C-alpha positions as CSV (number, residue, x, y, z in Angstrom):
1,M,97.0,8.0,18.6
2,I,94.0,7.7,16.4
3,E,91.0,9.5,17.7
4,P,87.5,8.0,16.9
5,T,85.4,9.8,14.4
6,P,82.5,11.6,16.1
7,T,79.1,10.1,15.3
8,A,76.4,12.5,14.1
9,T,73.5,12.9,16.4
10,P,70.2,11.9,14.6
11,T,67.8,14.7,14.0
12,P,64.5,14.1,15.8
13,A,61.5,13.4,13.5
14,T,59.7,16.4,15.0
15,N,62.6,18.6,13.9
16,R,62.6,17.2,10.4
17,L,58.9,18.1,10.0
18,R,59.6,21.7,10.8
19,G,59.4,24.2,8.0
20,P,56.7,25.2,5.5
21,G,57.5,22.5,3.0
22,A,57.1,19.6,5.4
23,L,54.0,21.1,6.9
24,R,52.4,21.2,3.4
25,V,53.3,17.6,2.9
26,L,51.6,16.6,6.2
27,V,48.4,18.6,5.4
28,V,48.2,17.1,1.9
29,G,48.6,13.6,3.3
30,V,45.8,14.0,5.9
31,A,43.5,15.5,3.3
32,S,44.2,12.5,0.9
33,I,43.3,10.1,3.7
34,A,40.0,11.9,4.4
35,L,39.1,11.9,0.7
36,A,39.8,8.2,0.5
37,V,37.6,7.5,3.5
38,S,34.8,9.6,2.1
39,A,35.0,7.8,-1.3
40,A,34.8,4.5,0.4
41,V,31.7,5.5,2.4
42,A,30.0,6.8,-0.8
43,L,30.9,3.6,-2.7
44,S,29.5,1.5,0.1
45,A,26.3,3.5,0.1
46,A,25.9,3.2,-3.6
47,K,26.3,-0.5,-3.4
48,A,24.0,-1.0,-0.4
49,P,22.0,-4.1,-0.9
50,D,18.3,-4.0,-1.7
51,L,16.4,-4.4,1.6
52,T,13.5,-6.1,-0.2
53,P,13.9,-9.9,0.1
54,A,14.2,-11.7,-3.2
55,S,11.3,-13.9,-2.2
56,A,9.0,-10.8,-1.5
57,V,6.0,-10.7,-3.8
58,G,4.7,-7.3,-2.5
59,P,1.5,-5.8,-3.7
60,G,1.5,-7.5,-7.1
61,P,0.9,-5.8,-10.4
62,A,-1.3,-2.8,-11.0
63,D,-5.0,-3.4,-11.6
64,T,-6.8,-2.4,-14.8
65,N,-7.2,1.1,-13.5
66,G,-3.4,1.4,-12.8
67,F,-3.6,1.1,-9.0
68,I,-0.9,-0.8,-7.2
69,G,-2.0,-2.2,-3.8
70,L,-5.7,-3.1,-4.6
71,N,-4.9,-6.8,-5.5
72,A,-4.5,-7.6,-1.8
73,T,-7.6,-8.3,0.3
74,D,-8.7,-10.2,3.4
75,P,-9.1,-13.9,2.3
76,T,-11.5,-14.9,5.1
77,G,-14.7,-13.6,3.6
78,G,-17.5,-11.9,5.4
79,Q,-15.7,-8.8,6.6
80,A,-12.4,-7.5,5.5
81,G,-10.1,-6.2,8.1
82,P,-7.5,-3.4,7.7
83,G,-5.7,-4.0,4.4
84,G,-2.3,-4.6,6.1
85,A,-3.5,-8.0,7.2
86,G,-4.9,-9.0,3.8
87,M,-3.6,-10.8,0.8
88,R,-4.8,-12.2,-2.5
89,G,-3.7,-15.2,-4.5
90,S,-2.2,-14.7,-7.9
91,P,-2.7,-17.2,-10.7
92,G,0.8,-18.6,-9.9
93,G,-0.2,-19.3,-6.3
94,Q,1.7,-16.3,-4.9
95,Q,0.1,-14.0,-2.4
96,F,-0.2,-10.3,-3.0
97,H,0.2,-8.2,0.1
98,S,-1.4,-4.9,0.9
99,I,0.7,-1.7,1.3
100,T,1.3,0.0,4.6
101,L,2.5,3.6,4.9
102,T,5.5,3.3,7.3
103,G,6.9,6.8,7.2
104,K,6.4,10.4,5.9
105,N,9.2,12.9,5.3
106,G,7.9,15.9,3.4
107,N,6.8,14.7,0.0
108,S,8.5,11.3,0.5
109,L,6.4,8.4,1.6
110,S,7.9,5.1,2.8
111,L,5.9,2.0,2.0
112,K,6.1,-1.7,3.0
113,T,4.2,-5.0,2.8
114,Q,4.2,-7.7,5.4
115,D,6.4,-10.0,3.2
116,G,9.3,-7.4,3.2
117,W,8.7,-5.5,0.0
118,T,9.7,-1.8,0.4
119,R,9.5,1.3,-1.7
120,T,9.7,5.1,-1.3
121,I,7.5,7.2,-3.5
122,T,7.5,11.0,-4.0
123,V,4.3,12.9,-4.3
124,D,3.9,16.4,-5.7
125,G,1.3,19.2,-6.0
126,D,-0.6,17.2,-8.7
127,T,-1.1,14.1,-6.5
128,T,-4.7,13.6,-5.4
129,Y,-5.8,11.7,-2.2
130,T,-9.1,9.9,-1.3
131,R,-10.5,8.0,1.6
132,A,-13.9,6.2,1.2
133,G,-14.5,8.2,-2.0
134,A,-14.0,11.6,-0.3
135,A,-11.1,13.9,-1.1
136,I,-8.4,14.3,1.5
137,T,-4.9,15.9,1.6
138,L,-1.4,14.7,2.2
139,N,-1.6,15.8,5.8
140,D,-4.5,13.4,6.3
141,L,-2.3,10.4,5.6
142,N,-1.1,8.7,8.7
143,T,1.7,6.2,9.4
144,G,0.0,2.8,9.6
145,D,-2.6,3.6,6.9
146,T,-3.2,0.9,4.3
147,I,-2.9,2.6,0.8
148,A,-2.9,2.0,-2.9
149,F,-1.4,4.3,-5.4
150,R,-1.6,5.1,-9.1
151,Q,1.5,6.1,-11.1
152,T,2.7,6.9,-14.5
153,K,6.3,6.3,-15.8
154,N,8.3,9.3,-16.9
155,A,10.6,9.3,-19.9
156,D,13.7,9.2,-17.6
157,G,12.4,6.1,-15.9
158,S,11.2,7.8,-12.8
159,F,7.6,7.6,-11.7
160,K,5.0,10.3,-11.1
161,I,2.4,9.5,-8.4
162,N,-1.0,10.5,-9.7
163,E,-3.3,9.4,-6.9
164,I,-3.2,7.8,-3.4
165,R,-6.2,6.0,-2.0
166,V,-6.5,5.1,1.6
167,I,-7.9,1.6,2.0
168,L,-10.3,1.1,4.8
169,P,-11.9,-2.0,6.3
170,Q,-14.8,-3.3,4.2
171,V,-17.9,-5.3,4.7
172,G,-20.6,-6.4,2.2
173,G,-23.7,-8.5,2.0
174,E,-27.4,-8.6,1.5
175,V,-29.5,-6.2,3.6
176,T,-31.8,-8.0,6.0
177,A,-32.9,-5.1,8.1
178,V,-32.6,-1.3,8.2
179,D,-33.2,0.4,11.5
180,G,-32.4,4.1,11.7
181,G,-28.6,4.2,12.3
182,S,-27.9,0.6,11.6
183,I,-28.0,-1.8,8.7
184,T,-28.0,-5.6,9.2
185,L,-26.3,-7.7,6.5
186,K,-26.2,-11.4,5.7
187,L,-22.6,-12.0,4.7
188,R,-21.3,-14.4,2.1
189,D,-20.5,-17.1,4.7
190,G,-24.0,-17.0,6.0
191,S,-23.2,-15.0,9.2
192,S,-24.9,-11.7,10.1
193,K,-23.2,-8.3,10.6
194,T,-24.8,-5.1,11.8
195,I,-23.0,-1.9,10.6
196,T,-23.5,1.6,12.0
197,V,-24.4,4.6,9.7
198,N,-24.7,8.2,10.5
199,G,-25.1,11.7,9.0
200,S,-21.6,11.6,7.6
201,T,-22.1,8.3,5.7
202,R,-21.9,8.8,1.9
203,Y,-24.2,6.7,-0.3
204,T,-23.8,5.8,-4.0
205,S,-25.8,3.6,-6.4
206,G,-23.6,2.7,-9.3
207,H,-21.9,6.0,-10.2
208,A,-24.8,8.1,-9.0
209,A,-25.3,9.7,-5.6
210,A,-27.9,8.1,-3.3
211,T,-29.3,8.5,0.2
212,A,-30.0,6.3,3.2
213,A,-33.6,5.9,2.0
214,D,-32.3,4.0,-1.0
215,V,-31.0,1.1,1.2
216,K,-33.7,-1.5,1.0
217,V,-34.1,-5.0,2.5
218,G,-33.0,-7.4,-0.2
219,A,-30.4,-5.1,-1.8
220,T,-26.8,-5.9,-1.7
221,I,-24.4,-3.3,-0.4
222,G,-20.7,-2.8,0.2
223,A,-19.4,-0.5,2.8
224,E,-16.1,1.0,3.7
225,G,-15.5,2.4,7.2
226,T,-13.7,2.2,10.5
227,T,-13.7,-0.4,13.2
228,S,-13.6,-0.1,17.0
229,G,-13.9,-3.4,18.7
230,D,-16.9,-5.2,17.1
231,T,-18.4,-1.9,15.8
232,F,-18.1,-1.1,12.1
233,T,-19.0,2.5,11.2
234,A,-19.6,3.0,7.5
235,L,-18.1,6.1,5.9
236,S,-19.4,5.1,2.5
237,V,-22.1,2.7,1.3
238,Q,-22.4,1.4,-2.2
239,I,-25.8,0.1,-3.1
240,R,-26.4,-2.7,-5.6
241,A,-29.7,-3.9,-7.0
242,A,-31.7,-6.5,-5.1
243,G,-30.5,-10.0,-5.9
244,A,-27.0,-8.8,-7.0
245,P,-24.1,-11.1,-6.0
246,N,-23.3,-10.9,-2.3
247,G,-20.1,-9.2,-1.1
248,A,-18.3,-5.9,-0.8
249,P,-18.1,-3.4,-3.7
250,N,-17.0,-5.0,-6.9
251,A,-16.6,-8.5,-5.5
252,A,-15.4,-10.9,-8.2
253,P,-17.4,-14.1,-8.6
254,K,-16.5,-17.6,-7.4
255,G,-14.6,-19.8,-9.7
256,P,-15.9,-23.3,-10.6
257,N,-13.5,-24.9,-8.1
258,G,-16.0,-24.3,-5.2
259,A,-15.3,-22.4,-2.0
260,N,-11.6,-22.3,-2.7
261,G,-11.8,-21.4,-6.4
262,M,-9.8,-18.5,-7.7
263,H,-11.4,-15.3,-8.9
264,G,-10.3,-13.4,-12.0
265,R,-7.8,-10.6,-11.5
266,G,-10.1,-8.0,-10.1
267,G,-9.7,-4.6,-11.6
268,S,-9.4,-3.2,-8.1
269,G,-8.6,-6.1,-6.0
270,G,-11.1,-8.9,-6.3
271,G,-9.8,-11.5,-3.8
272,P,-10.0,-15.3,-3.4
273,S,-13.4,-16.9,-3.5
274,K,-14.3,-15.7,0.0
275,G,-12.1,-12.6,0.1
276,M,-13.3,-9.1,0.1
277,P,-12.1,-7.0,-2.8
278,G,-10.7,-3.5,-2.9
279,P,-12.9,-0.6,-3.9
280,G,-13.3,0.6,-7.5
281,G,-12.5,-0.9,-10.9
282,Q,-13.8,-3.7,-13.0
283,H,-13.6,-7.5,-12.9
284,G,-11.0,-9.2,-14.9
285,P,-11.1,-12.6,-16.5
286,G,-11.6,-15.4,-13.9
287,T,-11.9,-19.1,-13.9
288,G,-15.6,-18.9,-13.3
289,P,-18.4,-17.2,-15.3
290,R,-17.7,-13.6,-15.8
291,P,-20.4,-11.2,-14.6
292,S,-21.0,-7.6,-15.7
293,A,-18.4,-5.1,-14.8
294,G,-18.4,-3.8,-11.2
295,T,-18.9,-0.2,-10.4
296,A,-16.1,2.1,-9.2
297,G,-15.7,2.5,-5.6
């Protein structure tokens, strides 16, 4: 009688993995998988899409003083609100938007405009900071501030941030009354606005220091300050000669197209015909007659 050949019993997989050689193979395999996952994550991060929409115009080009963010102003005339709500038309019909500080992380500042433009800049010990013409520090910058910055390009393509300027609400017009702690102005649109001044208000006339006594009826002034409801408190007042063009500091002139005519590219943010300009800089070429250069804010 022929007896059947015994069938070998399969060795369980767990038994086959026993031993130092098999264990090394398992460890190497797991490590390889982990490295592959890490590489995929890194590649994904490197190829992350730009969060700035292709249609975003952002703050526009730098002005003649190298500041980015001073081309955007409130287009309504009379009084400029916080820069975050303002914009200025470019010759091509695009609107330049002001820059809002959206985050601070050490020396890194996150910036954004209302049309979706974003950028992160890095400051250093050489960066200077100003608000209404007065020196401040990095610690004085707050999330939500409207800012402009001046930069230089390094040889490696990176940028050095030289200066950051906090942009405050502005108002400008012809002085119709001076009464102690208040100044009443006739705005460009014909309306009236009373601003508050105090012992902390700084006064300049051109590039020279001035005082409250230099503010006379008939003079044109531009002021930067803070708002609380309908109250505008001036931190700085720039005095122009009596009969100077109405408006905030360095307002660009109207173009020949009437109320909606375009201004020239203001050195520090001259806006549309009724807009309020940013502080500082000089007028650029416009569609209307070109006046003398504005004084720095």
